C-alpha positions in Angstrom: 0.1 10.4 25.0 0.5 12.1 21.5 -0.1 9.9 18.4 1.5 10.7 15.1 1.2 9.0 11.7 4.3 7.2 10.5 4.9 6.1 6.9 6.2 2.6 6.7 7.6 2.4 3.1 8.2 -0.9 1.4 11.9 -1.4 0.4 11.9 -2.7 -3.2 13.3 -6.2 -3.4 16.2 -7.4 -5.6 13.9 -9.4 -7.9 11.7 -6.4 -8.9 10.5 -7.4 -12.4 7.6 -6.8 -14.9 5.7 -10.0 -15.4 2.1 -8.6 -15.7 0.6 -10.8 -13.1 -2.3 -8.6 -12.1 -5.2 -8.4 -14.5 -7.1 -5.2 -13.9 -4.0 -3.2 -13.1 -3.4 -1.6 -16.5 0.1 -0.4 -15.8 1.2 -3.9 -14.8 -0.5 -5.4 -17.8 1.1 -2.9 -20.2 4.6 -3.6 -18.8 4.5 -7.4 -19.0 7.8 -8.9 -20.2 9.6 -5.6 -20.3 13.0 -5.2 -18.7 13.1 -3.7 -15.2 15.8 -2.1 -13.1 15.8 -3.4 -9.5 18.6 -1.0 -8.6 16.8 2.0 -10.0 13.6 0.9 -8.3 15.1 0.6 -4.8 17.0 3.9 -5.2 13.8 5.7 -6.3 12.0 4.3 -3.3 14.8 5.4 -1.0 14.8 8.8 -2.5 11.1 9.2 -1.8 11.6 8.1 1.8 14.5 10.6 2.1 12.4 13.4 0.6 9.6 12.9 3.1 12.0 12.5 6.0 13.6 15.8 5.0 10.1 17.4 5.1 9.9 16.4 8.7 7.7 13.3 8.4 8.3 10.2 10.5 9.5 7.4 8.2 10.2 3.7 8.7 11.2 0.8 6.4 9.4 -2.5 5.7 11.9 -5.0 4.4 11.4 -7.0 1.1 9.8 -10.4 1.2 12.1 -13.4 0.7 12.2 -14.3 -3.0 12.1 -16.7 -4.7 9.4 -18.2 -2.6 10.4 -21.8 -3.2 7.8 -23.2 -0.7 5.1 -21.8 -2.9 6.5 -23.8 -5.8 6.8 -26.9 -3.7 3.2 -26.4 -2.7 2.1 -26.8 -6.3 4.0 -29.9 -6.9 7.6 -29.0 -7.9 10.2 -31.2 -6.2 14.0 -31.5 -5.9 16.7 -29.2 -4.7 16.4 -25.4 -5.3 18.0 -25.4 -8.7 15.9 -28.3 -9.9 12.7 -26.6 -8.8 13.6 -23.3 -10.5 14.5 -25.2 -13.7 11.2 -27.1 -13.7 9.1 -24.0 -12.9 10.7 -22.2 -15.8 8.5 -24.3 -18.0 5.5 -22.5 -16.5 6.7 -18.9 -16.5 3.7 -17.5 -14.6 4.4 -19.7 -11.7 8.1 -18.9 -11.8 7.3 -15.2 -11.9 4.9 -15.6 -8.9 7.7 -17.1 -6.9 10.0 -14.2 -7.7 7.4 -11.4 -7.5 8.5 -8.3 -5.6 4.9 -7.0 -5.2 5.4 -6.9 -1.4 7.0 -3.5 -2.0 3.5 -2.1 -2.2 2.9 -2.0 1.5 -0.5 -0.2 1.2 -1.7 -3.8 0.6 0.3 -5.2 3.5 -2.3 -4.6 6.2 -5.2 -2.6 7.5 -4.5 -0.4 10.6 -6.6 0.9 13.5 -4.7 3.1 16.0 -5.1 3.0 19.7 -7.2 6.2 19.7 -10.0 4.4 17.8 -10.2 0.9 19.3 -12.3 -0.3 22.2 -9.3 -1.9 23.9 -7.0 1.1 23.3 -4.5 -1.0 21.4 -3.0 -0.6 18.0 -4.5 -3.3 15.7 -2.9 -4.5 12.4 -4.4 -7.2 10.1 -2.3 -8.4 7.2 -4.3 -8.6 4.0 -4.9 -12.1 2.6 -4.5 -10.9 -1.0 -6.2 -14.0 -2.2 -7.2 -12.6 -5.5 -3.9 -13.6 -7.1 -1.5 -16.4 -6.4 1.6 -14.2 -6.5 0.2 -12.0 -3.8 -1.5 -14.7 -1.7 1.9 -15.9 -0.6 2.7 -12.6 1.2 0.6 -12.5 4.4 2.7 -14.9 6.6 5.8 -12.8 6.1 3.9 -9.5 6.7 2.7 -10.9 10.0 6.2 -12.1 10.9 7.7 -8.8 10.1 5.2 -6.7 12.0 5.5 -8.9 15.0 9.2 -8.7 14.9 9.1 -4.9 14.6 6.6 -4.5 17.5 7.6 -7.4 19.8 8.6 -4.9 22.6 5.2 -3.1 22.4 2.6 -4.5 24.8 -0.3 -2.6 23.3 0.1 -3.7 19.6 -2.0 -6.6 18.2 -0.9 -8.2 14.9 -3.8 -10.4 13.8 -3.6 -13.3 11.4 -5.0 -12.6 7.9 -8.6 -13.2 7.3 -9.5 -16.7 5.9 -8.2 -16.8 2.3 -11.5 -17.4 0.7 -13.6 -15.6 -1.9 -15.9 -14.3 0.8 -13.2 -12.5 2.8 -11.0 -11.3 -0.1 -9.0 -8.5 1.5 -6.5 -6.1 -0.2 -5.5 -4.1 2.9 -5.2 -0.4 3.4 -5.4 0.3 -0.3 -9.2 0.2 0.3 -9.2 1.9 3.7 -8.9 5.5 4.8 -9.0 7.0 8.4 -10.3 10.5 8.7 -10.4 12.7 11.8 -9.5 16.0 13.4 -6.0 14.8 14.2 -3.9 11.7 14.7 -4.4 12.0 18.5 -8.2 12.2 18.4 -10.7 9.4 17.6 -11.3 9.1 13.8 -13.7 7.7 11.3 -12.8 4.6 9.2 -13.9 4.5 5.5 -13.8 1.0 4.1 -14.4 0.7 0.3 -15.4 -2.6 -1.3 -15.7 -3.7 -4.9 -18.2 -6.5 -4.4 -20.4 -8.3 -1.9 -19.6 -12.1 -1.8 -23.1 -13.1 -0.6 -24.7 -15.1 -3.4 -28.0 -13.2 -3.2 -26.4 -9.8 -3.6 -27.9 -7.8 -6.4 -25.6 -4.8 -6.2 -24.2 -3.4 -9.5 -21.1 -5.3 -10.6 -18.2 -4.6 -12.9 -18.3 -6.4 -16.3 -14.6 -6.4 -17.3 -12.6 -6.9 -14.1 -13.7 -8.3 -10.8 -13.8 -6.3 -7.6 -11.0 -7.5 -5.3 -12.2 -6.2 -1.9 -15.4 -7.7 -0.3 -17.8 -6.0 2.0 -17.6 -9.1 4.2 -13.8 -8.6 4.6 -14.3 -4.9 5.6 -16.8 -5.8 8.2 -14.7 -8.6 9.6 -11.7 -6.2 10.1 -13.8 -3.5 11.7 -15.1 -6.1 14.2 -11.7 -7.6 15.0 -10.2 -4.1 15.4 -12.9 -3.3 17.8 -14.1 -0.2 16.0 -17.2 1.6 17.2 -20.1 1.1 14.7 -20.8 4.8 14.6 -17.3 5.6 13.4 -17.3 3.3 10.4 -18.5 4.0 6.9 -18.8 1.3 4.2 -18.9 2.5 0.6 -19.0 0.6 -2.7 -16.5 1.3 -5.3 -17.8 2.4 -8.7 -18.1 -0.7 -11.0 -17.3 1.6 -14.0 -14.1 2.6 -12.3 -13.1 -1.0 -11.7 -13.7 -1.8 -15.3 -11.6 1.2 -16.3 -8.7 -0.3 -14.4 -9.2 1.3 -10.9 -8.4 -1.9 -9.1 -8.1 -0.3 -5.6 -9.8 2.7 -4.1 -6.4 4.4 -3.5 -6.1 4.8 -7.3 -9.1 7.1 -7.3 -9.3 8.8 -3.8 -6.9 9.6 -1.0 -7.6 11.1 2.5 -5.8 12.6 5.4 -7.1 14.4 8.5 -10.6 15.6 7.6 -9.8 15.9 3.9 -10.8 13.5 1.2 -9.5 14.1 -2.3 -11.8 12.1 -4.6 -12.9 11.7 -8.2 -16.5 11.8 -9.4 -16.3 8.0 -10.2 -14.7 6.9 -6.9 -17.9 5.5 -5.4 -21.1 4.0 -6.6 -23.1 6.6 -4.6 -20.8 9.5 -4.0 -23.4 11.8 -2.5 -24.4 9.3 0.1 -20.8 8.4 1.0 -19.8 12.1 1.5 -22.9 12.8 3.5 -22.3 9.9 5.9 -18.6 10.9 6.3 -19.7 14.4 7.1 -22.1 13.2 9.7 -19.7 10.7 11.3 -16.9 13.3 11.6 -19.3 15.9 13.1 -20.4 13.4 15.8 -16.8 12.4 17.0 -15.8 13.3 20.6 -13.6 16.0 18.9 -15.9 17.0 16.0 -14.3 17.9 12.7 -15.6 19.7 9.7 -15.4 17.5 6.6 -13.3 18.8 3.7 -14.1 16.9 0.5 -12.0 18.0 -2.5 -13.5 17.0 -5.9 -12.0 16.3 -9.2 -14.6 16.0 -12.0 -14.7 13.4 -14.7 -14.8 16.2 -17.2 -11.4 17.6 -16.2 -9.8 14.2 -15.6 -11.5 11.2 -17.3 -11.0 7.7 -15.9 -8.4 6.9 -18.5 -6.3 9.8 -17.3 -6.9 8.9 -13.7 -5.2 5.5 -14.5 -2.5 7.0 -16.7 -1.3 9.6 -14.1 -2.0 8.0 -10.7 -3.0 11.5 -9.4 -5.0 9.9 -6.6 -2.3 7.3 -5.8 -0.5 10.2 -4.2 0.1 10.8 -0.5 -1.6 13.5 1.5 0.6 14.5 4.4 0.6 16.9 7.3 3.9 18.7 7.4 5.0 19.9 10.9 5.7 23.3 9.4 2.1 23.8 8.2 -1.0 24.8 10.3 -3.1 21.8 11.4 -5.3 20.6 8.6 -3.3 22.1 5.7 -1.9 19.3 3.6 0.8 18.6 1.0 0.2 16.2 -1.9 3.1 13.9 -2.7 2.5 13.0 -6.3 4.4 11.0 -8.9 6.4 12.8 -11.5 4.3 10.9 -14.1 1.4 13.1 -12.8 3.3 16.3 -13.2 4.2 15.3 -16.8 0.7 14.2 -17.8 -1.0 16.8 -20.1 -4.3 16.7 -18.1 -3.4 15.5 -14.6 -0.5 18.0 -14.2 -2.8 21.0 -14.5 -5.3 19.4 -12.2 -2.7 18.9 -9.6 -1.5 22.5 -9.8 -5.2 23.7 -9.7 -5.7 21.8 -6.5 -2.7 23.6 -4.9 -4.0 27.0 -6.0 -7.7 26.6 -5.0 -9.1 27.6 -1.7 -9.0 24.1 -0.1 -6.9 22.2 2.4 -4.2 21.2 -0.1 -1.4 23.8 0.2 1.1 22.4 -2.3 2.2 19.5 -4.5 5.6 17.9 -4.2 6.6 15.4 -6.9 8.7 12.2 -6.5 10.1 10.0 -9.2 8.9 6.4 -8.7 8.8 5.4 -12.3 10.0 1.9 -11.8 7.2 1.2 -9.4 4.6 3.1 -11.6 5.4 0.9 -14.6 4.4 -2.1 -12.5 1.2 -0.4 -11.2 2.1 1.3 -7.9 2.5 5.0 -7.2 3.7 6.8 -4.0 0.6 5.8 -2.0 1.1 2.1 -2.9 4.6 2.1 -1.5 3.7 3.0 2.1 1.6 1.7 5.0 0.4 4.4 7.3 0.6 3.5 11.0 -0.3 6.1 13.7 1.9 5.5 16.7 1.8 6.8 20.2 5.0 7.9 21.8 5.3 4.6 23.7 4.7 2.5 20.5 7.2 4.6 18.7 9.7 4.0 21.5 9.0 0.2 21.3 9.5 0.0 17.5 12.6 -1.9 16.4 15.1 1.0 16.1 16.8 -0.4 13.1 13.8 0.2 10.8 13.4 3.9 11.7 14.5 5.9 8.7 17.4 8.3 9.0 20.1 9.8 6.8 22.5 7.2 8.0 20.1 4.3 7.1 19.4 5.9 3.8 23.1 5.9 2.9 23.6 2.4 4.2 20.7 1.0 2.2 21.9 2.8 -1.0 25.4 1.2 -0.5 23.8 -2.2 0.2 21.7 -1.9 -3.0 24.8 -1.1 -5.0 26.4 -4.3 -3.8 23.5 -6.6 -4.4 21.0 -5.3 -7.0 21.1 -5.9 -10.7 20.8 -2.9 -13.0 18.5 -4.7 -15.4 16.3 -7.7 -15.0 14.2 -9.4 -17.7 11.5 -12.0 -16.9 13.5 -14.7 -18.6 16.3 -14.0 -16.1 14.1 -15.4 -13.3 15.2 -18.9 -14.4 18.8 -18.1 -13.6 19.7 -19.9 -10.3 22.3 -17.1 -9.6 19.5 -14.6 -9.1 18.1 -16.7 -6.3 21.4 -16.8 -4.6 22.0 -13.1 -5.1 18.6 -12.3 -3.5 19.3 -14.6 -0.5 22.7 -13.0 0.1 21.2 -9.5 -0.1 18.3 -10.2 2.3 20.5 -12.0 4.8 22.7 -8.9 5.0 19.7 -6.6 5.1 18.2 -8.4 8.2 21.3 -7.5 10.2 21.5 -4.0 8.8 17.9 -3.4 10.0 18.5 -5.0 13.4 16.1 -7.9 12.6 18.4 -10.9 12.8 16.8 -14.2 11.8 13.9 -12.5 9.9 14.5 -14.6 6.8 15.4 -17.8 8.6 11.9 -19.3 8.7 
């Protein structure tokens, strides 16, 4: 039963705004209180989906979260009808911004995934991230679980777990800190989990000094257990504290993998040599052994500051059907192409004798300004033929869906949105109308009724 990786891209929501709610994410912090363009953002995301679809890659859509999240405001003491709650919350702008946050568009944080080829029960496992580091993201997991269950309700071999307990011990940021490596999608693979800290109070590991690590080792271990992964096919690696302090808030900002290739920066891991050696050994011991292909970018050619500015590593590594197995294409942001240091590095990668054949650039500037590049905007889910057939058909990307979603965005999305506009009750009504129509368009009626 062939298995093939599908990219599930987050559709940017109609309340996309720049509120700077994520300390440690330098792009988000720098854009705080600037005007955004929800219409440009959703169209840029759709153009990226279309570009990858045209390259022959399977694409699907994850719908935006319902916003504003008025229940989150009620939970912290605001009362009254919808307009009264929004008016009162406007006196505390950070809480209002949290209720309107469109951060669910970054679906690399939506969940962690283990395909049927890797799990002891031969089922596809998905665990929504609890995202408990920040209030505005902690409200996302229930809708992620609801959406995934609706999309896969016809599949008997798909398990959508509840998120881990939303505590400091099990702080989980999803697939942004997880990479699956292996010979192919259809063969068993190795799972690399990257953590920023250990929650145990007696831990004496090196720690960042400026920003806190978001992913815990305990969360990684819990997911590996619940996904029924084999112990000898799991690698745990600590993220470099220096990188976290420099603004590398997730591992997918400083490394990216696909197949048996890992593109990484010198400062991706606390102990790079040990991490690479363990990955090499694990890949060699798989039922279908694979030679490991690490691709290095040095701190001399791309300092950490430039890693963050360009988001070179927050690119997608993809296997095009037209290329030989193992030869990959890097889907990078145009910001990387235009960066004076990262641009030449990207071109060097495509010219060197490695497994990266070419670089394709996509414009996701609206997302980049809020701290998310091409890799942030997608969740990778390897699907068997049967799982693909059971997927809700309305979310499968096509030229027809692309055109329909563009027309839908033209009808409902504002061209410009400033954080102060979040207090406008009309925005809440516009968002509700847009998402109600979207649920029917995607063939997921009632998705936003709860």
